[in-house]
C-alpha positions in Angstrom: 192.2 -149.2 12.0 194.7 -152.0 9.9 191.9 -154.3 10.4 189.4 -152.1 9.2 191.1 -151.7 6.1 191.7 -155.5 5.6 188.2 -156.1 5.8 186.9 -153.8 3.3 187.9 -155.1 0.1 186.3 -158.2 1.2 183.1 -156.5 2.0 182.9 -154.6 -1.4 183.8 -157.8 -3.3 180.9 -159.4 -1.5 178.7 -156.3 -2.5 179.4 -156.5 -5.9 178.6 -160.1 -6.3 175.4 -159.5 -4.0 174.4 -157.5 -6.6 174.6 -160.5 -9.3 171.3 -161.2 -10.7 172.8 -164.8 -11.7 173.9 -165.4 -8.2 170.6 -165.0 -6.9 168.9 -166.6 -10.0 170.6 -169.8 -9.2 170.1 -169.9 -5.7 166.2 -169.5 -6.2 166.3 -172.5 -8.8 168.7 -174.6 -6.9 166.9 -174.0 -3.8 163.2 -173.6 -4.7 163.3 -174.9 -8.3 161.9 -171.8 -9.2 162.4 -171.6 -13.1 160.3 -168.1 -14.1 160.6 -164.9 -12.3 157.5 -163.6 -10.9 158.8 -160.4 -9.3 161.1 -157.7 -10.6 164.4 -159.3 -9.8 166.0 -162.3 -8.8 167.2 -161.1 -5.8 163.3 -159.9 -5.0 162.6 -163.2 -5.8 164.8 -164.8 -3.7 163.7 -162.9 -0.8 160.1 -163.6 -1.1 160.6 -167.3 -1.3 162.9 -167.0 1.5 160.2 -165.3 4.0 157.4 -167.4 2.6 159.1 -170.9 3.4 160.3 -169.2 7.0 156.6 -168.5 7.1 155.7 -172.3 6.8 158.1 -173.0 9.7 156.7 -170.6 12.3 153.8 -170.6 11.2 152.6 -167.5 9.8 149.6 -167.1 7.3 146.3 -165.5 6.4 143.2 -167.7 6.6 140.2 -167.2 4.2 137.2 -169.2 3.1 135.7 -169.6 -0.5 132.3 -170.6 -0.9 131.9 -173.2 -3.8 128.1 -174.0 -3.7 126.3 -171.9 -6.1 122.6 -171.3 -7.5 123.6 -171.9 -10.8 125.2 -175.3 -10.1 121.1 -176.6 -9.4 120.4 -175.8 -12.8 123.3 -177.3 -14.8 124.9 -180.2 -16.0 121.4 -182.3 -16.5 120.6 -181.5 -12.5 123.4 -183.7 -12.0 124.8 -182.2 -8.3 125.4 -185.6 -6.5 126.1 -183.8 -3.2 128.4 -181.7 -5.2 131.5 -183.1 -3.5 134.8 -181.7 -4.3 137.0 -184.0 -5.8 140.2 -182.3 -6.8 141.8 -179.2 -5.9 144.6 -177.6 -8.0 146.5 -174.1 -7.6 148.8 -171.6 -9.7 150.5 -168.7 -8.5 146.9 -166.9 -9.6 144.3 -169.3 -9.3 142.7 -172.2 -7.5 140.6 -174.6 -9.4 138.2 -177.3 -7.5 136.7 -180.2 -9.7 133.4 -181.9 -8.4 131.7 -185.1 -8.9 129.1 -183.5 -11.4 132.0 -182.6 -14.0 132.1 -178.8 -13.1 135.4 -177.3 -12.3 134.8 -173.6 -10.3 138.1 -171.5 -10.9 138.8 -168.7 -8.3 141.4 -165.7 -8.9 143.3 -166.0 -5.3 144.5 -162.3 -4.8 141.0 -161.0 -4.5 139.3 -164.4 -3.9 136.7 -164.1 -6.0 135.1 -166.7 -8.4 136.1 -166.3 -12.0 134.3 -168.8 -13.6 132.8 -172.3 -13.5 133.3 -174.9 -16.5 131.0 -177.7 -17.2 132.1 -180.8 -19.5 130.4 -181.2 -22.7 127.2 -182.9 -22.4 127.4 -186.9 -23.8 126.2 -190.0 -23.0 126.7 -191.0 -19.3 128.0 -194.6 -18.6 127.2 -194.5 -15.1 126.0 -191.8 -12.6 129.7 -190.4 -11.3 131.4 -191.0 -14.9 131.6 -187.1 -15.5 133.0 -186.7 -12.0 136.4 -184.2 -12.5 139.5 -186.8 -12.0 142.3 -184.5 -12.2 143.1 -180.9 -13.1 146.8 -179.4 -14.6 146.4 -175.4 -14.1 148.6 -172.3 -15.1 147.6 -169.0 -14.7 147.0 -169.5 -18.3 145.4 -172.5 -19.0 142.9 -175.1 -17.6 143.2 -178.8 -18.8 140.8 -181.3 -16.7 139.8 -185.1 -17.0 137.0 -187.1 -15.6 136.4 -190.4 -14.8 134.8 -191.3 -18.3 138.5 -190.7 -20.0 137.6 -187.3 -21.5 139.9 -184.4 -21.2 138.9 -180.8 -21.7 141.0 -177.6 -21.9 140.2 -174.0 -21.9 142.2 -170.9 -21.7 141.7 -168.5 -19.1 141.0 -165.2 -20.5 137.1 -165.3 -19.8 136.5 -165.7 -24.0 137.6 -168.7 -25.4 135.4 -171.6 -24.7 135.8 -174.7 -22.9 136.2 -177.6 -25.7 137.2 -180.9 -25.5 140.7 -182.0 -26.3 140.2 -186.1 -26.1 137.0 -188.3 -25.8 137.6 -191.1 -23.6 136.9 -194.9 -24.3 135.8 -196.3 -20.9 135.0 -199.6 -22.4 138.5 -200.1 -23.7 140.8 -198.3 -21.3 138.4 -198.6 -18.2 138.2 -195.9 -15.7 140.3 -192.6 -15.4 141.2 -192.7 -11.9 143.8 -190.0 -11.7 145.0 -187.2 -14.2 148.1 -184.9 -13.7 150.7 -182.9 -15.9 152.7 -179.8 -17.1 152.5 -177.9 -20.1 154.8 -180.6 -21.4 153.0 -183.9 -20.7 149.7 -185.2 -19.4 149.5 -188.5 -17.7 146.6 -190.5 -17.1 145.9 -193.7 -14.5 143.3 -195.8 -15.6 141.5 -198.8 -13.8 139.4 -201.5 -15.3 141.3 -203.0 -18.1 144.7 -204.9 -17.8 147.5 -203.5 -19.4 146.6 -200.1 -19.7 147.1 -198.3 -16.4 149.3 -195.1 -17.8 148.3 -192.9 -20.9 150.5 -190.2 -21.8 149.8 -187.6 -24.2 151.9 -184.9 -25.8 151.0 -181.8 -23.4 151.9 -179.6 -26.4 150.2 -181.3 -29.4 147.9 -183.0 -27.3 149.0 -186.4 -29.0 148.2 -189.7 -27.4 152.1 -191.1 -27.2 151.8 -194.4 -24.6 149.6 -196.8 -23.5 150.7 -199.4 -21.1 151.5 -200.5 -18.0 150.3 -202.8 -15.2 150.0 -200.8 -11.8 146.1 -200.9 -11.7 145.4 -204.5 -12.9 144.6 -205.9 -9.3 142.2 -202.6 -9.2 140.1 -203.4 -12.2 136.9 -204.0 -10.5 137.5 -201.0 -8.2 138.1 -198.9 -11.2 134.3 -199.8 -12.7 132.8 -199.0 -9.7 134.0 -195.5 -9.6 131.5 -195.2 -12.9 128.8 -195.5 -10.1 129.9 -194.6 -6.9 132.5 -192.4 -4.9 134.9 -195.2 -3.9 138.5 -194.9 -1.7 140.8 -193.7 -3.7 142.3 -196.5 -5.7 145.9 -194.7 -7.3 147.6 -191.4 -7.9 150.1 -190.2 -10.3 152.1 -186.8 -10.0 154.6 -185.6 -12.9 157.4 -183.8 -12.0 159.9 -181.6 -13.7 162.4 -184.3 -14.5 160.3 -185.5 -17.4 159.2 -188.1 -15.3 155.9 -189.4 -13.2 155.8 -191.1 -9.8 152.1 -192.9 -9.3 151.1 -195.8 -6.5 147.9 -197.9 -5.6 147.5 -199.2 -2.2 150.1 -202.0 -3.5 153.1 -200.6 -4.7 154.6 -197.3 -6.1 156.8 -196.6 -9.3 158.5 -193.9 -10.9 158.9 -194.3 -15.1 160.5 -191.6 -17.5 158.1 -189.7 -19.7 160.5 -189.4 -22.7 161.3 -193.2 -22.7 157.8 -194.6 -22.0 157.2 -197.6 -19.9 160.9 -197.4 -18.8 160.5 -197.5 -14.9 163.2 -195.9 -12.6 162.3 -197.7 -9.3 159.6 -199.6 -8.0 158.4 -200.8 -4.8 156.0 -202.8 -2.9 154.7 -201.4 0.5 154.1 -205.0 2.6 151.7 -203.2 5.2 150.2 -201.3 1.7 149.9 -197.7 0.8 147.5 -195.2 2.1 146.6 -193.8 -1.4 145.2 -190.3 0.0 148.3 -189.5 1.6 150.8 -190.1 -1.3 151.8 -186.9 -3.3 155.0 -185.9 -5.0 156.3 -182.9 -6.5 159.3 -181.9 -8.7 161.9 -183.4 -6.1 160.1 -185.5 -3.2 157.5 -187.7 -2.8 155.3 -188.8 0.3 154.2 -192.4 0.8 152.3 -193.3 4.0 152.2 -196.9 4.9 149.1 -198.7 6.6 150.3 -198.0 9.9 150.3 -194.3 9.6 154.3 -194.1 8.8 155.2 -191.5 6.5 158.1 -192.2 4.3 159.8 -189.2 2.4 161.5 -190.7 -1.1 163.6 -188.8 -3.7 160.8 -188.4 -6.8 163.7 -189.3 -9.0 164.3 -192.9 -7.7 162.3 -193.4 -4.4 165.4 -193.3 -2.4 164.0 -192.7 0.9 165.1 -189.6 2.8 163.4 -189.5 6.5 160.3 -191.4 7.9 157.9 -190.1 10.5 154.8 -191.6 12.5 151.4 -189.5 11.5 149.7 -190.3 14.6 146.1 -191.0 14.0 146.2 -191.7 10.1 146.0 -195.4 10.3 142.6 -195.1 12.2 141.2 -192.6 9.5 139.9 -193.8 6.0 139.8 -190.2 5.3 143.2 -188.9 6.1 144.8 -187.0 3.1 148.5 -185.5 2.6 150.6 -183.4 0.0 153.9 -182.6 -0.3 155.8 -178.9 -1.3 159.6 -177.9 -1.5 160.2 -178.3 2.3 156.9 -179.4 4.1 154.5 -182.2 4.1 150.9 -180.9 4.9 148.4 -183.7 6.6 144.7 -183.9 7.2 143.8 -186.4 9.9 140.6 -186.2 12.2 139.7 -182.5 11.4 143.2 -181.6 12.2 145.9 -180.3 9.6 149.4 -180.5 10.7 152.6 -179.5 9.1 156.4 -181.4 9.0 159.8 -180.6 7.5 160.2 -183.1 5.0 164.2 -182.8 5.2 164.1 -184.4 8.6 160.7 -185.4 9.4 160.6 -183.1 12.7 156.9 -182.2 13.6 156.2 -178.2 13.4 152.5 -177.3 14.4 148.9 -178.0 13.7 146.8 -175.0 12.0 144.4 -173.4 14.4 141.7 -173.9 11.9 139.3 -177.3 12.3 137.7 -178.1 9.2 135.6 -181.2 9.8 135.3 -183.5 7.0 137.7 -182.8 4.2 137.3 -184.1 0.4 140.7 -182.8 -1.2 143.9 -181.4 0.2 146.8 -179.5 -1.8 150.0 -177.2 -1.0 152.1 -175.3 -2.9 155.2 -173.1 -1.7 152.7 -170.7 -1.2 149.4 -171.9 -0.2 147.6 -174.8 1.5 144.2 -175.5 0.5 141.6 -177.6 1.7 137.8 -178.5 0.7 135.5 -179.1 3.4 131.8 -181.1 3.1 130.1 -177.9 3.7 130.7 -176.3 0.8 134.1 -174.2 1.8 137.4 -173.9 0.2 139.7 -173.0 3.2 142.9 -171.3 1.8 145.8 -170.5 4.4 148.4 -168.3 2.5 152.2 -167.9 3.8 153.2 -165.7 1.1 155.8 -163.2 2.1 154.0 -160.1 3.7 
């Protein structure tokens, strides 16, 4: 009895602490970098995130498909189908956006899996067959921003009423081709190739003002940049924006991280001796994945490129179409028709998903979903959300 009485005060104290919303908010932010509440309380938010992360490890998911080929695509954008290759995917909590080689961006509502809308860039003179191909998408539950290879940036409010508008008119002659485009509500970052010394363009995402042009990362890929306008080449480079107001970018030679507030200040840089598989590069707020030419993946801290762990990705070096993406806890890789998952904290291989998808054109993962587009006009979605 004495033992029971001594435990009771500890238990009541813990019960009181466990009801603290501040505690659950701090835990959710520290562990999963959650900034906004999506459920009723922070405790519910924490439990949901914990269960979803556990589902990634088990694995436990619901698999569905979305069809992105529709008759309307045959009669839009000057009949510029070009095989309707999906070039980019983007996720928010409620939507998935797919950007195509003809410049279209198709938006789906994830909970219902229904098609919401298709956005087409405003017509302008084309400087090559693929000058209007989508090169990057920034997506939230309320807004869509996407860029095309010719440097144009388009924006829309996701409400079905406000029309798509051109936020920035690209200048291919002076800037080169827009290789990749990423950002947040605060920053937009474009990675260009074709004109030396103009690799990065940075915009204020709130005012849409261009605030910086410079950088030499893609200077060796200048000729390849011009080829992007006329053919679907291998990926030249990638750029990702973190919550720390920094960006991580790579080509097949180098990876760098730079400050967005003090444009041009490089926080970390490394030349990879065996080269980088650009399609397998990805970064989120905390981690970056760099895969070398031998197929060895290195997980880095996104803030300074310090290495956390490394692991071999079997078969990656032999497949040019290998793709990769990371979320807060896991690396998801497509190689040879198979999607595989690793833990990024220790590089431990976990499992292959059951579904084979054939060829893959784009791959993305966030804290809940894995999505991949295949050459047969299907977007595959794996939902690991707590059931």
